[in-house]
C-alpha positions in Angstrom: -56.7 17.6 -25.6 -55.8 16.1 -28.8 -54.0 19.4 -29.8 -52.2 19.1 -27.0 -51.0 15.5 -27.8 -50.5 16.7 -31.0 -48.0 19.5 -29.9 -46.0 17.3 -27.5 -45.4 14.9 -30.0 -44.1 17.7 -32.2 -41.4 18.4 -29.6 -40.5 14.4 -29.2 -39.7 14.2 -32.9 -35.9 13.0 -33.4 -34.4 16.2 -34.9 -32.5 16.0 -38.4 -29.2 17.0 -39.3 -27.7 18.4 -42.5 -24.5 17.3 -43.2 -22.0 19.5 -45.2 -20.7 17.3 -48.4 -16.5 16.8 -46.2 -19.1 15.2 -43.8 -19.5 17.7 -40.9 -22.7 18.6 -39.8 -24.2 21.7 -40.6 -24.5 24.2 -38.2 -25.3 27.7 -39.3 -26.3 29.2 -35.7 -22.8 28.4 -34.1 -20.2 30.6 -34.1 -16.9 28.8 -34.9 -15.0 31.9 -34.4 -15.1 31.9 -31.5 -11.9 31.0 -29.3 -11.0 29.9 -25.5 -9.4 32.1 -23.6 -5.3 32.1 -24.1 -3.8 29.8 -22.0 -0.7 31.7 -19.8 1.7 29.0 -20.0 1.2 28.6 -24.0 -0.6 25.4 -23.6 -3.5 25.8 -26.1 -6.4 22.9 -24.7 -8.6 22.3 -27.8 -12.1 24.0 -26.7 -15.5 22.6 -26.4 -17.9 23.8 -28.2 -21.9 24.0 -27.3 -24.5 25.3 -29.2 -28.5 25.8 -28.7 -31.4 27.8 -30.1 -34.2 29.1 -28.2 -37.1 30.5 -29.4 -38.4 34.0 -27.4 -40.9 36.8 -27.6 -38.1 38.8 -29.7 -37.6 36.1 -32.0 -35.0 32.9 -32.2 -31.7 33.7 -29.9 -28.7 31.1 -30.1 -26.4 30.7 -27.8 -22.4 29.5 -28.2 -20.5 28.4 -24.9 -17.0 27.2 -24.6 -14.9 25.8 -22.2 -12.5 28.3 -19.9 -9.2 27.0 -18.9 -8.5 24.9 -15.9 -8.0 26.6 -12.9 -4.5 26.4 -11.1 -3.5 26.7 -7.7 -0.5 29.4 -7.0 1.7 29.6 -3.8 4.7 31.4 -3.5 7.7 29.4 -2.3 10.1 30.6 0.2 13.9 29.4 1.8 12.1 28.3 4.6 8.7 27.9 5.7 8.9 26.9 8.9 11.1 29.1 10.3 10.3 33.1 10.8 12.4 35.6 9.2 15.0 37.0 11.0 17.0 40.3 10.2 20.3 38.9 11.6 20.9 35.4 12.9 21.2 34.4 16.2 23.7 31.9 17.5 22.3 28.6 19.7 22.8 28.9 23.3 25.1 26.1 24.1 25.2 26.9 27.9 23.4 23.6 28.8 26.0 21.3 27.2 29.0 23.1 28.7 31.0 21.5 31.5 30.6 23.2 34.7 34.1 22.8 35.8 36.6 22.9 33.0 39.6 22.5 34.9 39.1 18.6 34.8 38.1 18.7 31.0 41.5 20.6 30.6 43.5 18.2 32.6 41.9 15.3 30.5 42.2 16.8 27.0 46.2 17.1 27.5 46.4 13.5 28.7 44.6 12.2 25.8 47.0 14.6 23.5 50.5 13.5 25.3 49.1 9.9 24.9 48.4 9.9 21.3 51.8 12.0 20.9 53.4 9.5 22.5 51.8 6.3 20.4 52.5 8.2 17.4 56.3 8.8 18.1 56.3 5.2 19.0 54.4 3.9 15.9 56.5 5.9 13.6 60.0 5.0 15.0 59.0 1.5 14.6 58.0 2.0 11.1 61.3 3.8 10.6 63.4 0.9 11.7 61.6 -1.8 10.2 62.5 -0.1 6.5 65.6 0.4 7.4 66.2 -3.2 8.6 65.1 -4.0 4.9 68.0 -2.4 3.6 70.8 -4.5 5.3 72.8 -7.3 4.2 71.7 -10.3 4.8 73.0 -13.1 7.4 75.1 -14.6 4.2 76.7 -11.4 3.2 77.5 -10.4 6.8 79.1 -13.7 7.4 81.3 -13.0 4.1 82.2 -9.2 5.5 85.3 -10.7 7.1 87.7 -13.6 6.7 90.4 -15.0 8.4 93.4 -17.1 7.0 95.9 -18.7 9.0 99.1 -17.2 7.2 101.5 -19.6 9.3 100.9 -22.2 7.0 102.0 -20.4 4.1 105.8 -21.0 3.4 107.8 -18.1 2.3 107.9 -16.8 -1.6 104.7 -18.7 -2.0 101.2 -17.3 -3.0 97.9 -17.9 -1.5 94.2 -17.0 -3.7 91.4 -17.0 -1.5 88.3 -15.7 -1.8 86.4 -12.6 -0.4 82.9 -11.2 -1.1 82.7 -12.6 -4.0 86.7 -11.4 -5.5 89.7 -13.1 -5.5 92.4 -12.3 -3.3 96.0 -12.4 -3.5 98.6 -13.4 -0.4 102.1 -13.0 -0.8 104.6 -13.8 1.8 107.2 -12.2 0.6 110.9 -12.7 0.9 113.9 -10.0 1.9 115.2 -9.7 -1.5 111.4 -9.1 -2.7 111.2 -6.5 -0.2 114.4 -4.8 -1.3 113.3 -4.4 -5.0 110.2 -3.4 -4.1 111.3 -0.3 -1.7 114.6 0.4 -4.1 112.4 0.9 -7.2 111.6 4.4 -8.6 107.9 4.3 -7.6 107.4 8.6 -8.0 107.7 7.9 -12.0 105.2 5.4 -12.2 101.7 5.6 -13.4 100.2 5.5 -10.5 102.5 6.6 -8.1 102.6 4.7 -4.4 105.4 3.6 -2.1 105.7 -0.2 -1.1 105.8 1.3 2.4 102.0 2.4 1.9 101.0 -1.1 0.5 101.9 -3.0 3.2 101.7 -3.1 7.4 103.8 -5.7 7.4 107.1 -6.0 4.7 106.9 -9.9 4.6 103.1 -9.8 3.6 101.5 -8.1 0.8 97.6 -8.3 0.3 95.6 -7.3 -2.8 92.5 -7.6 -4.6 93.7 -10.4 -7.8 91.1 -7.9 -9.8 93.0 -6.3 -12.8 92.3 -2.4 -12.9 91.9 -2.4 -16.4 89.2 -4.7 -17.4 88.3 -7.0 -14.2 90.6 -10.2 -15.5 92.6 -12.3 -12.8 96.4 -11.7 -13.1 98.6 -14.6 -13.0 101.1 -14.6 -10.3 104.9 -14.7 -10.6 105.2 -13.8 -14.1 105.4 -10.9 -16.2 108.5 -8.6 -16.9 109.2 -7.5 -13.1 108.8 -10.8 -11.3 104.9 -9.8 -9.7 101.8 -10.4 -11.8 100.8 -10.3 -15.5 97.2 -10.0 -16.9 97.4 -12.3 -20.2 94.3 -10.5 -21.6 95.6 -7.2 -22.4 99.1 -7.2 -21.4 99.2 -5.4 -18.1 102.7 -6.0 -15.9 102.6 -5.5 -12.1 105.4 -5.4 -10.0 106.4 -7.3 -6.8 104.2 -5.1 -4.7 101.4 -4.8 -7.0 102.0 -1.7 -8.9 101.1 -1.3 -12.3 104.4 -1.0 -14.6 103.4 -1.7 -18.1 100.4 -2.5 -20.0 96.9 -0.7 -20.3 96.2 -1.1 -16.4 95.8 2.8 -15.0 95.8 1.7 -11.1 97.9 -0.5 -9.2 96.0 -3.5 -7.8 93.8 -2.4 -5.0 94.7 -3.3 -1.4 91.4 -4.2 1.1 91.3 -3.3 4.4 93.3 -6.2 6.4 94.9 -6.1 9.8 96.7 -9.1 11.9 95.9 -11.0 14.5 99.5 -11.8 16.0 98.2 -13.7 19.0 96.6 -16.1 17.2 98.9 -15.7 13.6 95.8 -14.9 11.5 95.2 -12.3 8.8 92.1 -10.8 9.4 90.4 -9.4 5.7 87.4 -6.8 5.8 
């Protein structure tokens, strides 16, 4: 009994471990050259080592263990895992959704298409009309589009100047001698050849824009070398018919659109 207790105490003694000068425990029976199996994904996991010494009938036996790589699950992924693989695509059957009588649906489709066409045309017409209205003249401009002048109060041989569309208009009640002078001149030799008959609707009434054709100045009436109009800015002379006779003016004074209202004795310009 005493020998059994002695043997038992000998196995319960704390083992002594000899360390190397570097501090690493000395394990002469541990195979440090053994490595863990290679990782297929090139992730080298640090191996875990375990060594042991056992006594067998043939002598001492040393064992060295390493931890193998963790098991990984592998599953092949397909495009559709819930659909059955078929050789050719199949068109779904929509016969349950189709109308039994197609005549009614066709008539409804025609009505809808026609209604949308009419509405679209109406909207387009309204849009174009509103856009064109924005480019039309305003009310004050339209009010000045035409001007009526009472010419019964203008004595013979006198000038009247009115404003039309922001420009001066000369109205001359000519005498018979002025008419004869204007029509006896050789107008074919003028800078801007034009006869007096072309410039007047009535011989006794001459209507012109009072704007010099050179640089837009306002000529002076009953002046100049020809008894008509004279522009003092650059020396242009016009005769009694408003034709350029001398100076830098290239054209005759412009004759606006006008007409006579004999019933009321008025001149309508515009």
